[in-house]
C-alpha positions in Angstrom: 103.2 2.1 111.0 102.0 2.3 114.5 104.0 3.9 117.3 104.7 0.6 118.7 105.9 -0.6 115.4 108.5 2.5 115.3 109.9 1.8 118.8 110.6 -1.9 118.1 112.6 -0.7 115.0 114.3 1.9 116.8 115.8 -1.0 119.0 117.5 -2.4 115.8 119.3 0.9 114.2 122.4 2.7 115.4 121.4 5.8 113.6 118.2 7.5 112.2 117.8 7.9 108.7 114.4 9.1 106.8 114.3 8.3 103.2 112.1 10.6 100.9 109.7 9.7 98.4 111.9 10.8 95.8 114.6 8.5 97.5 116.6 11.5 98.8 117.7 10.9 102.3 116.6 13.5 104.8 119.9 15.4 105.9 121.6 14.0 108.8 121.1 17.0 111.1 117.4 17.1 111.2 115.7 17.8 114.1 112.5 16.2 115.5 110.6 19.5 116.5 107.1 17.6 117.4 105.9 14.5 118.8 102.2 14.5 119.3 98.8 12.8 119.1 96.5 14.7 116.4 92.9 14.1 116.9 90.5 15.0 113.7 86.9 15.0 114.4 85.2 16.0 110.8 81.9 15.2 109.0 82.8 13.4 105.4 80.7 14.5 102.5 78.1 11.9 103.0 77.1 13.3 106.2 79.1 10.7 108.4 80.8 12.0 111.5 84.1 10.8 112.2 87.3 10.8 114.5 90.8 9.9 113.4 93.8 9.8 115.8 97.3 9.8 114.5 100.5 10.4 116.0 102.5 13.1 114.6 106.2 13.5 114.2 107.5 16.5 112.5 111.1 16.4 111.2 112.7 20.1 110.6 116.3 20.8 109.3 118.0 24.1 110.3 121.6 25.1 109.3 122.8 23.2 113.0 125.0 20.7 110.7 126.8 19.1 113.8 123.4 18.2 115.2 122.6 14.5 115.0 119.4 12.8 116.8 120.4 9.7 118.4 117.9 6.7 118.4 118.3 6.8 122.0 117.1 10.4 122.3 114.0 10.1 119.9 113.0 7.2 122.0 113.3 9.4 125.3 111.2 12.0 123.4 108.4 9.4 122.6 108.6 8.3 126.1 107.8 11.6 127.5 105.2 12.3 125.0 103.7 9.1 126.1 103.7 10.2 129.5 102.6 13.9 129.3 100.3 13.5 126.4 99.0 10.0 126.8 99.9 9.3 123.4 98.4 6.4 122.2 99.6 3.6 119.8 98.2 4.9 116.5 99.5 5.2 113.0 102.4 7.7 112.4 102.2 10.4 110.2 105.5 12.3 109.5 105.3 16.1 108.6 108.6 17.4 106.3 109.1 20.3 104.7 108.8 20.1 100.9 107.2 22.9 98.7 105.0 23.3 101.6 104.4 21.0 104.5 104.0 17.6 103.3 102.2 14.7 105.3 103.7 11.4 105.0 103.2 7.6 106.1 106.1 5.5 107.5 107.6 2.8 106.5 110.8 0.7 107.7 113.1 -1.0 105.1 114.9 -3.1 107.5 117.7 -0.3 108.1 116.1 3.1 106.9 112.7 4.8 108.1 111.1 5.7 104.9 108.5 8.4 104.1 105.5 7.1 102.0 103.1 9.1 100.2 99.7 9.6 101.5 96.5 10.3 99.3 93.2 12.0 99.5 90.2 9.8 99.2 86.1 10.2 99.2 85.2 8.3 102.6 81.6 8.4 101.4 81.7 7.2 97.7 78.8 4.8 98.1 76.4 7.8 99.1 78.2 10.3 96.3 77.7 8.1 93.5 81.4 8.0 92.5 82.3 4.8 90.5 84.6 2.3 92.5 86.6 1.9 89.3 87.3 3.9 86.4 84.9 3.3 83.5 86.7 1.2 80.7 85.0 2.5 77.4 86.4 1.7 74.0 86.5 4.5 71.7 85.0 2.3 69.0 81.9 1.8 71.1 81.2 5.4 71.4 78.3 6.7 69.0 79.0 9.4 66.6 76.9 11.9 65.6 78.0 13.3 62.1 75.7 15.9 61.9 77.3 17.6 65.0 80.8 17.1 63.9 82.7 18.8 61.4 83.7 16.7 58.6 86.8 16.8 56.6 85.2 18.7 53.7 82.6 20.8 55.5 85.0 23.8 55.7 83.8 24.5 59.2 87.6 24.9 60.6 
C-alpha cells in the first residue's frame, strides 16, 4: 500500500487497529515511533545496481497502557514527515517487533490495517540460472542404478 492509499484509509477509520500476520491484533497502546523514507541503494547478484524507496512506519509497544494513537494524530505525524523529510508517495513497509524486528507490507480490509508477510527473492534469476518454476519430476522417471544401491539381500546395511 502506498502512502497516499494509507492516508485515504485513515479518513475512514475512527480508531487505529493493526492486525498481525498470525491474526492477533497489535495491542491498542502501540506507538508509531518512526515515520520515514528508507532509500536502499544496492547491487543484486547479477550485477545490476538498484534503488528502492519505501515509507517506513515503526510500531512499538511499551508498558504505557493508557496510550492510544488516534488517526488524526498519525495524520499529523505523516504531514510533518512529508514536510520535514520530503516524504514521497512510496510503498509502506512496517517494522514491528517479533522474535526480531520484522518487516511487513500493509493492506486494508475495510476496517483494520493488516500487516502482510514479505518474502526475499532473487532479482537476477535470469542471470543466475535459477529455474522460474520448480522442476516437476516423477519418481518413476528417475533412472535407478542397482549396482550403486543396496538391495534387500545385499547385507550392506
